[in-house]
N, C-alpha and C positions, 0 to 999 in steps of 0.2 A: 532438437528439441530441450528447453531444458527443464534441469527438475527443482525442486524449492530455492538451491542455491546459486544455482544460475540465475532466479528472475531478480535474487536480493542481490546478486552483485550489478545487472543488469542496472537495477532502480540505484545502487549506488553512483555510478556516473551522474545522476542526476542532481547529486549533494555538492551544492556549491561552497563554497569558501566563506565564511562566518554565517550561515543558515541554521536557524533553530527549526528545531525535528522532530512532529511527533511521529513516533512506529504504532502503528496501530498493533492487534493480537495478532500469532503464528505468521507469516511470511515476511512482512514489514520488520518485525521483531530481528531477523538476520542480519540485514542492510549494515547494521555497526558495525559487523563483523567485515565491511570489504569497505570501506569508504578508508580514500586514498591517502595516506600518512602527512603529505605535503599540505596538508589543508584543515585547517580548525573550525567542526561543525559540535551544536551543541545538542545532543540529544533531548527529548524531554517526556517523560512521562507519565499520563494525566495524574497516576495515586501520589504524584507530589515529588519527583526528581527532575534535575538539571545538571545533568552532564552522566549519561550512562555513557558504560565502556562497553567492549563484546562480551559474549557469554563468559562466565567463567570458566577455568579448564576441570575438569575433573579431580574432587579433593580438595577443591578450594574455594567452594560455594560460601557463602555469609545466606544462611536463611534471613537474613530479617532485610536483605535488602533483595527487593522483586521489584518488579515494573508490573505493567497493570491486569496483564495477563497472569502475573504471580508466577511469574518465572523467576529463577534466581540471575540476579545480574553484576557488574560490576559497575566502579563509579571512577572516574576519571579525577585527577588532580582539579582541585579548585570546584568539584560537584558542589552542589547543595540542596536542603530537602527542605518542603515544605507542606502545607496542608490542602485540603482542595480544593477551598475557597482560592489562594493563591494561583494555582493550576489553571482552574476554569476560568481566572481575571485571564490570566497569559492567554487563553483560547479565543477567550470571548472579547477580549483587546485586542484580536488579530497580530499578536504577537509572534505569533509561528510561520516563519516562512515556508514553509512545507509538512504536510501532511500523506501518510503512507499508512493506507487500511487493506486490509484484505475483506472482499465480498464475495457473496453468496452467486448473486446480479448484477450486471450492469446495463444499462438500456443506451441505444444510440442518442437519446439528446441528453446523456451525461447522466441520471437516474443511478440509485446506486440502491441498492439493498444487501444489509451486511449483520443482521441482526435476529431476524426470526424465520423463523419456517413453523406453519400453521400446524398446532398437534404436536409440537415438540417443546419439550420442557426451557424454558430459558429463566437468564437471568435477569435479562434488562437490557436493554441498549445501553447502556454504557457512558463514555465518553462520545459515542462516535457520534449521536446525535449535538453537541456542542461542534466538534469537529468539522462535519461535514456542513455545517450555517455557516461557521466564522470562517475560516480557510479558504484560500484564493486558489492554490494552489494543489491538486490533490491526485496522486499519481497511487493506482489500484494494483494491488498484485494480486494475481488467481491464477486457475490450471483454466483454460482455455475452453474445458468441456469439463461435465459432470461426470460421473462416475459410470453413468450408462450412454456418456459419451455425446450426449445432447448441448447444446453453447451455450455458454454462458453470458455471452455478450447478444443479449438479443433486441428487436427494434421496442418491446417495452418490459417493464418489469414484471414478472406474475408474484414476488411475494412481494411484505408488506415494505415498504419505501422508510431509507435510511434521512437522505436527501436526497432533492431534486434537482436536477441539471447544473450537477455540483464539481461531476470527476474530471479535469481537463486531461489525462493520461494514461493508460491502463500498458501495465507489464504483462505477458503471460507466457507458460510454458514455450509457447508458438508464434508470438511476435509484440510488438511495441505498435502500441495502436494513438493518434490524439482523437481525443473527440472535438469534431465540427459542427458548422451548424448540418451539413447534408449525412453526418454520422459518425462511423472510427474509420480514420483516415492512415490505413495503412503505414508505417514510416521505417520498420526495420524487420526484417524477419528472422526466428531462432535460427543458429546451426544445423544445415539439412532437412529444415523445411521450405517446401516449397510454399509459393501464393495461393496457389488451385489447394493446399490444404487450409492451408488458414483461410479460403475462402466459402470452406465445405464447413467447419468449423463456428461461420458466424452467422446466428443469423440475422442480426442486425443488420442494417447497409454498408456493406465496405466499399470504403473508396480506396483507389489502385490508379496511382499515380506514377509511369513511367517505369523501371527499372528499381525494384526494390533491393536496398544493402542487406546482405547477413551482418546481423551485431559483431563488434566488436569485444569482446565480455577479456 
């Protein structure tokens, strides 16, 4: 079973040389810490930076340099800063190759709910609405179940949707799954996790074909 850093490390394997990548708040922000050193990747944040680096070491934080989740970050050589209009022009213009988001729920048809729990105070949908509407490659980073042990990979989302039919892949603490027409296709198992455990934790339709390999981190 993976922790949050393990999920981020596995997702980092999906990042290819030359990609422009948007990282959502939560687990996705950790991905920048695990990208291979031998490739060049530009991380974009919708609050107006292109060229984010890993999180700063303690004592080296710059309070003026933050990501969309208001966490302090670093900037790589050549990084650029711009206003929100330019940032969302990049997103809406489909200039981002990969979007990595957190989620509360994902449905077997690729719907995502990641911005609101009814009855709880929220600041708004933020950039997620634009990202899910524009991106063609969306990977979700999330825990497979909630704190009550209930599945977050569902037949149908119960929470207000952020986007419809947009998720392409999901990496959880238990598995890597692709969203296909029939449902969630199991691609890899987390270390020490059985297919049966994944089936039990997945409410939506889970497709298992052949022997499922264990993740290599």
